[in-house]
PyMOL commands that place a pseudoatom at each C-alpha (Angstrom):
pseudoatom trace, name=CA, resn=MET, resi=1, chain=A, elem=C, hetatm=0, pos=[17.926, 19.474, 18.146]
pseudoatom trace, name=CA, resn=ASP, resi=2, chain=A, elem=C, hetatm=0, pos=[17.238, 16.687, 20.658]
pseudoatom trace, name=CA, resn=ALA, resi=3, chain=A, elem=C, hetatm=0, pos=[16.419, 13.007, 19.546]
pseudoatom trace, name=CA, resn=ASP, resi=4, chain=A, elem=C, hetatm=0, pos=[12.561, 13.176, 20.238]
pseudoatom trace, name=CA, resn=LEU, resi=5, chain=A, elem=C, hetatm=0, pos=[12.147, 16.182, 17.877]
pseudoatom trace, name=CA, resn=ALA, resi=6, chain=A, elem=C, hetatm=0, pos=[14.529, 14.575, 15.503]
pseudoatom trace, name=CA, resn=PHE, resi=7, chain=A, elem=C, hetatm=0, pos=[12.594, 11.340, 15.317]
pseudoatom trace, name=CA, resn=HIS, resi=8, chain=A, elem=C, hetatm=0, pos=[9.429, 13.387, 14.479]
pseudoatom trace, name=CA, resn=ILE, resi=9, chain=A, elem=C, hetatm=0, pos=[11.192, 15.303, 11.676]
pseudoatom trace, name=CA, resn=THR, resi=10, chain=A, elem=C, hetatm=0, pos=[12.423, 12.215, 10.128]
pseudoatom trace, name=CA, resn=ILE, resi=11, chain=A, elem=C, hetatm=0, pos=[8.904, 10.597, 10.025]
pseudoatom trace, name=CA, resn=ALA, resi=12, chain=A, elem=C, hetatm=0, pos=[7.606, 13.748, 8.302]
pseudoatom trace, name=CA, resn=GLU, resi=13, chain=A, elem=C, hetatm=0, pos=[10.639, 13.754, 5.881]
pseudoatom trace, name=CA, resn=ALA, resi=14, chain=A, elem=C, hetatm=0, pos=[10.203, 10.151, 5.212]
pseudoatom trace, name=CA, resn=SER, resi=15, chain=A, elem=C, hetatm=0, pos=[6.425, 10.628, 4.557]
pseudoatom trace, name=CA, resn=ARG, resi=16, chain=A, elem=C, hetatm=0, pos=[7.437, 12.793, 1.574]
pseudoatom trace, name=CA, resn=ASN, resi=17, chain=A, elem=C, hetatm=0, pos=[4.035, 14.550, 2.149]
pseudoatom trace, name=CA, resn=PRO, resi=18, chain=A, elem=C, hetatm=0, pos=[4.862, 18.473, 1.420]
pseudoatom trace, name=CA, resn=LEU, resi=19, chain=A, elem=C, hetatm=0, pos=[1.858, 19.278, 3.590]
pseudoatom trace, name=CA, resn=VAL, resi=20, chain=A, elem=C, hetatm=0, pos=[3.073, 17.382, 6.577]
pseudoatom trace, name=CA, resn=MET, resi=21, chain=A, elem=C, hetatm=0, pos=[6.540, 18.894, 6.186]
pseudoatom trace, name=CA, resn=ALA, resi=22, chain=A, elem=C, hetatm=0, pos=[5.152, 22.398, 6.139]
pseudoatom trace, name=CA, resn=VAL, resi=23, chain=A, elem=C, hetatm=0, pos=[2.946, 22.092, 8.975]
pseudoatom trace, name=CA, resn=LEU, resi=24, chain=A, elem=C, hetatm=0, pos=[6.008, 20.477, 11.335]
pseudoatom trace, name=CA, resn=LYS, resi=25, chain=A, elem=C, hetatm=0, pos=[8.332, 23.285, 9.996]
pseudoatom trace, name=CA, resn=SER, resi=26, chain=A, elem=C, hetatm=0, pos=[5.899, 25.876, 10.822]
pseudoatom trace, name=CA, resn=LEU, resi=27, chain=A, elem=C, hetatm=0, pos=[5.008, 24.458, 14.400]
pseudoatom trace, name=CA, resn=ARG, resi=28, chain=A, elem=C, hetatm=0, pos=[8.502, 23.150, 15.175]
pseudoatom trace, name=CA, resn=ASN, resi=29, chain=A, elem=C, hetatm=0, pos=[9.414, 25.998, 17.670]
pseudoatom trace, name=CA, resn=GLN, resi=30, chain=A, elem=C, hetatm=0, pos=[5.932, 25.366, 19.454]
pseudoatom trace, name=CA, resn=ILE, resi=31, chain=A, elem=C, hetatm=0, pos=[6.514, 21.320, 19.491]
pseudoatom trace, name=CA, resn=SER, resi=32, chain=A, elem=C, hetatm=0, pos=[9.759, 21.758, 20.701]
pseudoatom trace, name=CA, resn=PHE, resi=33, chain=A, elem=C, hetatm=0, pos=[8.600, 24.054, 23.529]
pseudoatom trace, name=CA, resn=ALA, resi=34, chain=A, elem=C, hetatm=0, pos=[5.842, 21.626, 24.466]
pseudoatom trace, name=CA, resn=MET, resi=35, chain=A, elem=C, hetatm=0, pos=[8.227, 18.699, 24.403]
pseudoatom trace, name=CA, resn=ASP, resi=36, chain=A, elem=C, hetatm=0, pos=[10.623, 20.709, 26.908]
pseudoatom trace, name=CA, resn=LEU, resi=37, chain=A, elem=C, hetatm=0, pos=[7.542, 21.676, 28.944]
pseudoatom trace, name=CA, resn=SER, resi=38, chain=A, elem=C, hetatm=0, pos=[6.548, 17.908, 29.359]
pseudoatom trace, name=CA, resn=ARG, resi=39, chain=A, elem=C, hetatm=0, pos=[9.824, 16.942, 30.137]
pseudoatom trace, name=CA, resn=LYS, resi=40, chain=A, elem=C, hetatm=0, pos=[10.548, 19.525, 32.808]
pseudoatom trace, name=CA, resn=PHE, resi=41, chain=A, elem=C, hetatm=0, pos=[7.019, 19.987, 34.559]
pseudoatom trace, name=CA, resn=SER, resi=42, chain=A, elem=C, hetatm=0, pos=[4.891, 17.062, 33.906]
pseudoatom trace, name=CA, resn=PRO, resi=43, chain=A, elem=C, hetatm=0, pos=[4.043, 14.830, 36.810]
pseudoatom trace, name=CA, resn=SER, resi=44, chain=A, elem=C, hetatm=0, pos=[5.556, 12.009, 34.414]
pseudoatom trace, name=CA, resn=HIS, resi=45, chain=A, elem=C, hetatm=0, pos=[8.880, 13.447, 34.406]
pseudoatom trace, name=CA, resn=GLN, resi=46, chain=A, elem=C, hetatm=0, pos=[10.428, 10.061, 35.924]
pseudoatom trace, name=CA, resn=PRO, resi=47, chain=A, elem=C, hetatm=0, pos=[12.503, 7.546, 34.080]
pseudoatom trace, name=CA, resn=GLN, resi=48, chain=A, elem=C, hetatm=0, pos=[9.469, 5.705, 33.089]
pseudoatom trace, name=CA, resn=ARG, resi=49, chain=A, elem=C, hetatm=0, pos=[8.432, 8.631, 30.930]
pseudoatom trace, name=CA, resn=LYS, resi=50, chain=A, elem=C, hetatm=0, pos=[11.394, 8.179, 28.896]
pseudoatom trace, name=CA, resn=GLU, resi=51, chain=A, elem=C, hetatm=0, pos=[10.672, 4.699, 28.582]
pseudoatom trace, name=CA, resn=ALA, resi=52, chain=A, elem=C, hetatm=0, pos=[7.077, 5.098, 27.618]
pseudoatom trace, name=CA, resn=VAL, resi=53, chain=A, elem=C, hetatm=0, pos=[8.062, 7.631, 24.865]
pseudoatom trace, name=CA, resn=GLU, resi=54, chain=A, elem=C, hetatm=0, pos=[10.544, 5.388, 23.224]
pseudoatom trace, name=CA, resn=GLN, resi=55, chain=A, elem=C, hetatm=0, pos=[8.214, 2.365, 23.373]
pseudoatom trace, name=CA, resn=GLU, resi=56, chain=A, elem=C, hetatm=0, pos=[5.698, 4.671, 21.526]
pseudoatom trace, name=CA, resn=HIS, resi=57, chain=A, elem=C, hetatm=0, pos=[8.399, 5.606, 19.015]
pseudoatom trace, name=CA, resn=ARG, resi=58, chain=A, elem=C, hetatm=0, pos=[9.219, 2.027, 18.364]
pseudoatom trace, name=CA, resn=ARG, resi=59, chain=A, elem=C, hetatm=0, pos=[5.723, 0.999, 17.543]
pseudoatom trace, name=CA, resn=VAL, resi=60, chain=A, elem=C, hetatm=0, pos=[5.670, 3.799, 14.949]
pseudoatom trace, name=CA, resn=VAL, resi=61, chain=A, elem=C, hetatm=0, pos=[8.953, 2.584, 13.534]
pseudoatom trace, name=CA, resn=GLU, resi=62, chain=A, elem=C, hetatm=0, pos=[7.830, -1.138, 13.475]
pseudoatom trace, name=CA, resn=ALA, resi=63, chain=A, elem=C, hetatm=0, pos=[4.705, -0.350, 11.868]
pseudoatom trace, name=CA, resn=ILE, resi=64, chain=A, elem=C, hetatm=0, pos=[6.388, 1.753, 9.095]
pseudoatom trace, name=CA, resn=VAL, resi=65, chain=A, elem=C, hetatm=0, pos=[8.963, -1.062, 8.690]
pseudoatom trace, name=CA, resn=ARG, resi=66, chain=A, elem=C, hetatm=0, pos=[5.943, -3.596, 8.198]
pseudoatom trace, name=CA, resn=LYS, resi=67, chain=A, elem=C, hetatm=0, pos=[4.516, -1.231, 5.799]
pseudoatom trace, name=CA, resn=ASP, resi=68, chain=A, elem=C, hetatm=0, pos=[1.352, -0.786, 7.541]
pseudoatom trace, name=CA, resn=PRO, resi=69, chain=A, elem=C, hetatm=0, pos=[0.037, 2.533, 7.310]
pseudoatom trace, name=CA, resn=ILE, resi=70, chain=A, elem=C, hetatm=0, pos=[-3.118, 1.902, 9.384]
pseudoatom trace, name=CA, resn=ALA, resi=71, chain=A, elem=C, hetatm=0, pos=[-0.843, 0.691, 12.381]
pseudoatom trace, name=CA, resn=ALA, resi=72, chain=A, elem=C, hetatm=0, pos=[1.559, 3.567, 11.858]
pseudoatom trace, name=CA, resn=GLU, resi=73, chain=A, elem=C, hetatm=0, pos=[-1.273, 5.977, 11.916]
pseudoatom trace, name=CA, resn=ALA, resi=74, chain=A, elem=C, hetatm=0, pos=[-2.734, 4.512, 14.915]
pseudoatom trace, name=CA, resn=ALA, resi=75, chain=A, elem=C, hetatm=0, pos=[0.791, 4.165, 16.703]
pseudoatom trace, name=CA, resn=MET, resi=76, chain=A, elem=C, hetatm=0, pos=[1.400, 7.841, 16.038]
pseudoatom trace, name=CA, resn=GLN, resi=77, chain=A, elem=C, hetatm=0, pos=[-1.930, 9.232, 16.911]
pseudoatom trace, name=CA, resn=PHE, resi=78, chain=A, elem=C, hetatm=0, pos=[-1.525, 7.154, 20.286]
pseudoatom trace, name=CA, resn=HIS, resi=79, chain=A, elem=C, hetatm=0, pos=[1.849, 8.804, 20.862]
pseudoatom trace, name=CA, resn=ILE, resi=80, chain=A, elem=C, hetatm=0, pos=[0.432, 12.258, 20.202]
pseudoatom trace, name=CA, resn=ASP, resi=81, chain=A, elem=C, hetatm=0, pos=[-2.637, 11.369, 22.564]
pseudoatom trace, name=CA, resn=MET, resi=82, chain=A, elem=C, hetatm=0, pos=[-0.122, 10.365, 25.441]
pseudoatom trace, name=CA, resn=ALA, resi=83, chain=A, elem=C, hetatm=0, pos=[2.090, 13.292, 24.719]
pseudoatom trace, name=CA, resn=THR, resi=84, chain=A, elem=C, hetatm=0, pos=[-0.976, 15.506, 25.539]
pseudoatom trace, name=CA, resn=VAL, resi=85, chain=A, elem=C, hetatm=0, pos=[-1.755, 13.370, 28.724]
pseudoatom trace, name=CA, resn=ARG, resi=86, chain=A, elem=C, hetatm=0, pos=[1.877, 13.831, 29.826]
pseudoatom trace, name=CA, resn=LEU, resi=87, chain=A, elem=C, hetatm=0, pos=[1.934, 17.622, 29.284]
pseudoatom trace, name=CA, resn=VAL, resi=88, chain=A, elem=C, hetatm=0, pos=[-1.695, 18.699, 30.497]
pseudoatom trace, name=CA, resn=GLY, resi=89, chain=A, elem=C, hetatm=0, pos=[-2.763, 15.740, 32.300]
pseudoatom trace, name=CA, resn=THR, resi=90, chain=A, elem=C, hetatm=0, pos=[-6.024, 13.485, 31.721]
for i in range(1, 90): cmd.bond("trace and resi %d" % i, "trace and resi %d" % (i + 1))
show_as sticks, trace
zoom trace
C-alpha cells in the first residue's frame, strides 16, 4: 500500500465511523486505481503534484490536531476536489 492510500485509511480509521470504513473498504481498489492513474497520466505528474498532495494532507492533519471538524471536513473536501481536477482536469 502506498503512503497516499495509507493516509486516507488512517484518517478513516481515526474517524471511528463504521460507515466511512465500510465505504472506504468497498471502494479501496477503485481509489487505489484512480490514484495510480492520476500519478501516471494526469498533466500534473510533475514534482509539484506531489508537493500539492502533501500540502493538502497537511491541512487535513492540522485541522484534526486542532480538533476543528469544520476545517478538517473543508480540507478533505478541497483535497478530494483537487484530486478530481488532477485526474480528469477542470
